[in-house]
C-alpha positions as CSV (number, residue, x, y, z in Angstrom):
1,M,84.2,69.8,51.4
2,G,85.8,66.5,50.6
3,N,86.2,65.5,54.2
4,K,82.6,66.3,55.0
5,T,81.4,64.2,52.1
6,V,83.5,61.2,53.2
7,N,82.2,61.5,56.7
8,K,78.6,61.5,55.5
9,V,79.3,58.4,53.4
10,K,80.9,56.6,56.4
11,K,78.1,57.6,58.7
12,G,75.4,56.3,56.2
13,T,77.3,53.0,55.7
14,V,77.5,52.5,59.5
15,I,73.8,53.1,59.8
16,A,73.0,50.8,57.0
17,L,75.2,48.0,58.4
18,T,73.6,48.5,61.8
19,A,70.1,48.2,60.4
20,I,71.1,45.1,58.5
21,L,72.6,43.5,61.6
22,I,69.5,44.4,63.6
23,F,67.2,43.0,61.0
24,A,69.3,39.9,60.6
25,G,69.3,39.4,64.4
26,F,65.5,39.7,64.5
27,A,65.2,37.2,61.6
28,V,67.5,34.7,63.4
29,F,65.7,35.1,66.6
30,N,62.3,34.6,65.0
31,Y,63.6,31.5,63.1
32,V,65.0,29.9,66.2
33,K,61.8,30.7,68.1
34,Y,59.7,29.2,65.2
35,K,61.9,26.0,65.1
36,A,61.6,25.6,68.8
37,Q,57.9,26.1,68.7
38,K,57.5,23.6,65.8
39,K,59.7,21.1,67.6
40,G,57.6,21.5,70.7
41,E,54.4,21.0,68.7
42,I,55.8,17.9,67.0
43,K,57.2,16.6,70.2
44,T,53.8,17.1,71.8
45,M,51.9,15.4,68.9
46,E,54.3,12.5,68.9
47,K,53.6,11.7,72.5
48,I,49.8,11.2,72.4
49,P,48.8,8.9,75.2
50,V,46.5,5.9,74.2
51,Q,45.2,2.7,75.5
52,V,45.1,-0.4,73.5
53,A,43.5,-3.9,73.4
54,E,44.7,-6.9,71.5
55,S,42.8,-8.3,68.5
56,K,42.2,-12.0,69.1
57,V,40.5,-15.0,67.7
58,M,37.7,-16.3,69.9
59,N,34.7,-18.7,69.8
60,L,31.8,-16.7,68.7
61,K,28.1,-17.5,69.3
62,S,26.5,-16.8,66.0
63,I,23.2,-15.0,66.5
64,L,20.7,-14.1,63.8
65,E,18.6,-11.1,64.8
66,Q,15.4,-10.5,63.0
67,T,12.1,-8.6,63.4
68,G,8.5,-9.5,62.5
69,D,4.8,-9.2,63.4
70,I,3.1,-11.7,65.7
71,R,0.1,-13.3,64.0
72,S,-2.3,-16.1,64.9
73,V,-1.6,-19.5,63.5
74,I,-5.3,-20.2,63.3
75,E,-7.6,-17.5,62.0
76,V,-11.2,-18.3,60.8
77,D,-13.6,-16.1,58.9
78,V,-17.1,-17.1,60.0
79,Y,-19.7,-17.2,57.1
80,P,-23.4,-17.5,57.4
81,K,-24.8,-20.7,55.8
82,V,-28.2,-19.2,55.1
83,P,-28.4,-16.4,52.5
84,D,-30.8,-13.5,52.3
85,K,-31.8,-13.4,56.0
86,I,-31.8,-10.4,58.2
87,I,-29.1,-10.5,61.0
88,E,-31.4,-9.9,63.9
89,K,-28.7,-10.1,66.6
90,L,-25.0,-9.7,66.5
91,L,-23.8,-11.0,69.9
92,V,-20.1,-10.2,69.8
93,E,-17.9,-7.1,69.2
94,K,-14.3,-6.8,68.0
95,G,-11.9,-7.8,70.8
96,D,-14.4,-10.1,72.6
97,F,-13.2,-13.6,73.5
98,V,-15.5,-16.4,72.4
99,K,-15.6,-20.1,73.2
100,R,-16.1,-22.8,70.6
101,A,-19.8,-23.4,69.8
102,A,-20.9,-20.1,71.5
103,P,-23.5,-18.2,69.5
104,I,-22.2,-15.1,67.8
105,A,-25.2,-14.0,65.6
106,V,-28.8,-14.9,65.0
107,L,-30.7,-14.7,61.7
108,E,-34.4,-13.9,61.5
109,K,-36.2,-17.2,61.5
110,D,-40.0,-16.7,61.2
111,T,-40.1,-18.5,57.9
112,I,-38.0,-21.5,59.0
113,T,-40.0,-21.7,62.2
114,A,-43.2,-22.1,60.1
115,R,-41.6,-24.6,57.8
116,V,-40.4,-26.7,60.8
117,A,-43.9,-26.7,62.3
118,Q,-45.4,-27.7,58.9
119,A,-42.9,-30.6,58.7
120,K,-43.7,-31.7,62.1
121,A,-47.4,-31.8,61.2
122,A,-46.5,-33.8,58.2
123,V,-44.7,-36.3,60.3
124,D,-47.7,-36.5,62.7
125,M,-50.1,-37.2,59.8
126,A,-47.8,-39.8,58.3
127,E,-47.5,-41.6,61.7
128,A,-51.3,-41.5,62.1
129,N,-51.8,-42.9,58.6
130,L,-49.3,-45.6,59.3
131,D,-51.0,-46.5,62.5
132,V,-54.3,-47.0,60.7
133,L,-52.8,-49.1,58.0
134,E,-51.0,-51.3,60.4
135,K,-54.3,-52.1,62.2
136,D,-56.0,-52.7,58.8
137,Y,-53.2,-55.0,57.8
138,A,-53.4,-57.0,61.0
139,R,-57.2,-57.4,60.5
140,I,-56.9,-58.4,56.8
141,E,-54.1,-60.8,57.6
142,Y,-56.3,-62.5,60.2
143,L,-59.2,-62.8,57.8
144,Y,-56.9,-64.1,55.1
145,K,-55.7,-66.9,57.4
146,E,-59.3,-67.7,58.1
147,K,-59.9,-67.8,54.4
148,A,-62.4,-65.1,54.7
149,V,-60.7,-62.7,52.2
150,A,-58.7,-63.2,49.0
151,K,-54.9,-63.0,48.7
152,Q,-55.3,-60.0,46.4
153,Q,-56.9,-58.0,49.2
154,L,-54.0,-58.8,51.6
155,D,-51.4,-57.8,49.0
156,H,-53.2,-54.5,48.4
157,I,-53.2,-53.6,52.1
158,N,-49.5,-54.7,52.4
159,A,-48.5,-52.3,49.5
160,Q,-50.4,-49.5,51.2
161,L,-48.5,-50.2,54.5
162,K,-45.1,-50.1,52.7
163,A,-46.0,-46.8,51.1
164,A,-47.1,-45.3,54.4
165,K,-43.8,-46.3,56.0
166,A,-41.9,-44.7,53.2
167,Q,-44.0,-41.6,53.5
168,L,-43.2,-41.4,57.2
169,R,-39.4,-41.8,56.5
170,Q,-39.6,-39.1,54.0
171,A,-41.5,-36.8,56.4
172,H,-38.8,-37.5,59.1
173,E,-36.0,-36.7,56.6
174,A,-37.7,-33.4,55.6
175,L,-38.1,-32.4,59.2
176,K,-34.5,-33.3,59.9
177,Q,-33.2,-31.1,57.1
178,L,-35.4,-28.2,58.2
179,E,-34.2,-28.6,61.8
180,I,-30.6,-28.4,60.6
181,L,-31.5,-25.3,58.6
182,Y,-33.2,-23.9,61.7
183,K,-30.0,-24.4,63.7
184,E,-28.0,-22.7,61.0
185,H,-30.0,-19.5,61.7
186,K,-27.9,-19.3,64.9
187,I,-24.3,-18.8,63.9
188,C,-21.8,-20.2,66.4
189,A,-18.0,-19.9,66.9
190,P,-16.0,-22.7,65.3
191,I,-13.0,-22.2,67.6
192,D,-11.9,-20.6,70.8
193,G,-10.4,-17.1,70.2
194,F,-10.7,-13.4,70.0
195,V,-12.9,-11.5,67.5
196,S,-10.2,-9.8,65.5
197,A,-12.5,-8.4,62.8
198,R,-16.2,-7.6,62.3
199,Y,-17.3,-7.2,58.7
200,I,-21.1,-6.5,59.0
201,D,-23.6,-4.8,61.2
202,Q,-26.7,-6.0,62.9
203,G,-29.8,-5.6,60.6
204,A,-27.8,-6.4,57.4
205,M,-28.7,-9.2,55.1
206,S,-26.7,-12.4,55.3
207,D,-24.6,-13.5,52.3
208,T,-22.9,-16.8,52.1
209,K,-20.0,-15.2,50.2
210,N,-19.3,-12.6,52.8
211,P,-18.0,-13.3,56.4
212,I,-19.6,-11.9,59.5
213,I,-16.6,-11.9,61.8
214,R,-13.0,-13.2,62.0
215,I,-11.9,-15.2,65.1
216,S,-8.2,-15.5,65.9
217,S,-6.9,-18.2,68.2
218,Q,-4.3,-16.7,70.5
219,E,-3.1,-19.9,72.1
220,Q,-0.8,-20.6,69.1
221,L,1.0,-17.7,67.5
222,K,3.5,-17.3,64.7
223,I,6.0,-14.9,63.3
224,V,6.8,-15.0,59.6
225,T,10.2,-13.4,58.7
226,S,12.6,-13.5,55.8
227,V,16.2,-14.6,56.2
228,T,19.0,-13.6,53.8
229,E,20.6,-16.0,51.4
230,K,23.8,-16.0,53.5
231,D,22.1,-17.1,56.7
232,F,19.3,-19.3,55.2
233,P,21.4,-22.6,55.1
234,H,22.1,-22.3,58.8
235,V,18.5,-22.2,59.9
236,K,17.0,-25.6,60.8
237,K,13.5,-26.8,61.6
238,G,13.1,-27.2,65.4
239,M,15.7,-24.5,66.3
240,K,14.8,-22.6,69.5
241,V,14.1,-18.9,69.2
242,E,14.1,-16.1,71.8
243,I,11.4,-13.4,71.3
244,M,11.1,-10.0,72.8
245,V,8.3,-7.5,72.5
246,D,8.1,-3.8,73.3
247,A,5.0,-4.4,75.4
248,F,7.0,-6.4,78.0
249,P,10.5,-5.0,78.2
250,G,13.0,-7.4,79.7
251,S,10.8,-10.4,79.2
252,V,11.9,-13.2,76.8
253,F,9.4,-15.6,75.2
254,N,10.3,-18.9,73.6
255,G,9.4,-20.1,70.1
256,T,10.5,-22.7,67.6
257,V,11.3,-22.7,63.9
258,S,8.4,-24.7,62.6
259,I,8.2,-24.0,58.8
260,I,11.0,-23.3,56.4
261,N,10.2,-22.3,52.8
262,P,12.2,-24.6,50.6
263,T,13.0,-21.8,48.0
264,L,14.3,-18.3,48.0
265,D,12.7,-15.2,46.5
266,P,14.8,-14.4,43.5
267,A,13.9,-10.7,43.7
268,T,15.1,-10.2,47.3
269,R,17.4,-13.3,47.7
270,T,15.6,-14.1,51.0
271,G,13.9,-17.2,52.3
272,E,10.8,-17.2,54.5
273,I,10.7,-19.0,57.8
274,E,7.8,-19.4,60.3
275,I,8.3,-19.4,64.0
276,H,5.6,-20.8,66.2
277,I,4.9,-19.7,69.8
278,T,2.8,-21.4,72.5
279,N,0.8,-18.8,74.2
280,K,-1.5,-20.6,76.7
281,D,-1.6,-17.7,79.1
282,L,-2.6,-15.3,76.3
283,T,0.2,-12.9,77.3
284,L,1.1,-12.2,73.7
285,R,-1.4,-10.9,71.1
286,S,-1.6,-10.8,67.4
287,G,-0.2,-7.6,65.9
288,M,2.6,-7.1,68.4
289,F,6.0,-6.2,66.9
290,A,8.7,-8.8,67.8
291,H,12.4,-8.8,68.0
292,I,13.7,-12.3,67.3
293,R,17.0,-13.9,68.3
294,L,18.0,-17.2,66.7
295,Y,21.1,-19.0,67.8
296,L,22.9,-20.6,64.8
297,G,25.8,-22.2,66.7
298,E,29.4,-21.3,67.3
299,R,32.4,-20.5,65.1
300,K,35.8,-19.0,65.4
301,G,36.3,-15.3,64.5
302,M,38.5,-12.4,65.3
303,V,37.1,-9.6,67.4
304,I,38.1,-6.2,68.7
305,L,36.4,-3.9,71.2
306,S,33.8,-1.8,69.5
307,D,35.2,1.3,71.2
308,A,38.1,1.1,68.7
309,L,35.9,1.6,65.6
310,I,36.0,4.9,63.7
311,K,33.5,5.4,60.9
312,L,34.6,6.9,57.6
313,P,32.4,10.0,57.0
314,G,29.6,9.4,54.5
315,T,30.1,5.6,54.3
316,G,29.3,2.5,56.3
317,N,33.0,1.5,56.4
318,Y,35.3,1.7,59.5
319,Y,39.0,2.1,60.3
320,V,41.1,1.7,63.4
321,Y,44.5,2.7,64.6
322,V,47.0,0.1,65.7
323,V,50.3,0.8,67.5
324,E,53.4,-0.4,65.6
325,N,56.8,0.6,66.9
326,A,55.3,3.3,69.0
327,Y,53.5,4.9,66.1
328,A,49.8,5.0,65.2
329,V,49.0,3.3,61.9
330,Q,45.6,3.7,60.3
331,K,44.0,0.5,59.0
332,N,40.8,0.2,57.0
333,I,38.8,-2.8,58.1
334,K,35.8,-4.8,57.1
335,T,33.5,-5.6,60.0
336,G,31.2,-8.6,60.5
337,I,28.8,-9.5,63.3
338,S,28.6,-7.6,66.5
339,Q,26.9,-7.7,69.9
340,G,27.5,-5.8,73.1
341,E,31.1,-4.4,73.3
342,Y,32.6,-6.7,70.6
343,T,32.8,-6.5,66.8
344,E,34.1,-9.1,64.5
345,V,36.8,-8.0,62.0
346,V,36.5,-9.9,58.7
347,S,39.5,-8.3,57.0
348,G,42.2,-5.6,57.5
349,L,43.7,-6.9,60.8
350,K,45.6,-9.8,62.1
351,A,45.3,-11.5,65.5
352,G,47.5,-10.0,68.1
353,E,47.6,-6.5,66.9
354,Q,47.5,-3.6,69.4
355,V,44.4,-1.7,68.6
356,V,43.8,1.7,70.0
357,V,40.6,1.8,72.1
358,K,41.1,5.1,73.9
359,G,42.6,8.3,72.6
360,Q,42.2,7.6,68.9
361,N,40.2,10.8,68.4
362,R,43.5,12.7,68.6
363,L,45.4,10.5,66.3
364,R,46.4,10.6,62.6
365,D,48.4,8.1,60.6
366,G,52.1,8.2,61.5
367,V,51.8,10.0,64.8
368,A,53.9,8.6,67.6
369,V,52.0,7.4,70.7
370,V,52.6,6.5,74.3
371,V,50.8,3.3,75.4
372,E,49.5,4.0,78.9
373,G,47.8,0.6,79.4
374,Q,46.1,-2.3,77.8
375,V,42.4,-2.7,78.3
376,P,41.6,-6.2,79.7
377,R,39.0,-8.3,77.9
378,D,36.5,-10.8,79.4
379,E,36.6,-13.7,77.0
380,S,33.3,-15.0,78.5
381,Q,31.5,-12.1,76.8
382,A,32.5,-13.3,73.3
383,G,28.9,-14.1,72.2
384,V,28.6,-12.1,69.0
385,G,25.4,-11.5,67.1
386,R,24.6,-10.7,63.5
């Protein structure tokens, strides 16, 4: 019995040791496999291929880009000069082009026509009366020289003659005023331009306080836009401006900074400028939306290729990766003006750093990289806009 018990104990011990050894073997195998896998992953992550471009200080063309609505420099609301008259004819519609002095509306003029005819009759009567008195004066003057009449009679006819002349002048002045009033019953365009608004309909009563139409000259246009406090000191009167409109894609029109408001709006910290455009061929029209490009000169600044930029989620801030000692290093930067494929870096980088421009979507801070190549840059494209 004792031998059997011993044999059982030995057999159990062997089985237990065997199980422990097998478990330990599996554990060691799995550990080695895990380490090898992790080493392979790390090795793979540490060898991410990237392309870089050097950050560099360059001469930048500073461009101020704005937007604004095109409007007419000269806009005239046309008012009737005669009140309380029916507008018998309205000769233009919105959108019509009118020449200066062309009729645009006619007021009813039966009353003024009668008054003019009456004034003309008054002139005729005054002229006839004067003609009679002039003849009488000549006869009395002759008789006086012949001593056939007294001096008193000559003085009397002379006074009548002067009164008749004054009466004739008065009749002429009254007729002249009525003829002017008659002409004002036909309302004419004061300038060349397009009818941009019509405020009243045919058949309505004229009112000297309310305009009939608005005429906008399209030969001289303007754009009014606001410039930030930072850019305002750099804008000068006479600066050339490039203007683009959606109606003519690819076309560039020229303008000039003509008016600069001397003060800034304290609420918005912006200053208003006015750009004038010569539009002799009438290509542009009031109401068009314009994109404005104003060249403010050149200055030095550091730029990188815009492809390098990575935006921080939920912010307007950016970061980039630079290669230092074969490792990717994340750097938060502050950007400035940009145009085309270039962006200015105001802070966060130094000139000469190797900035990752391709492959950065696989990077994280501290990962080793392999630089496959450096992206060449064309320095002639360094015009950078705001």
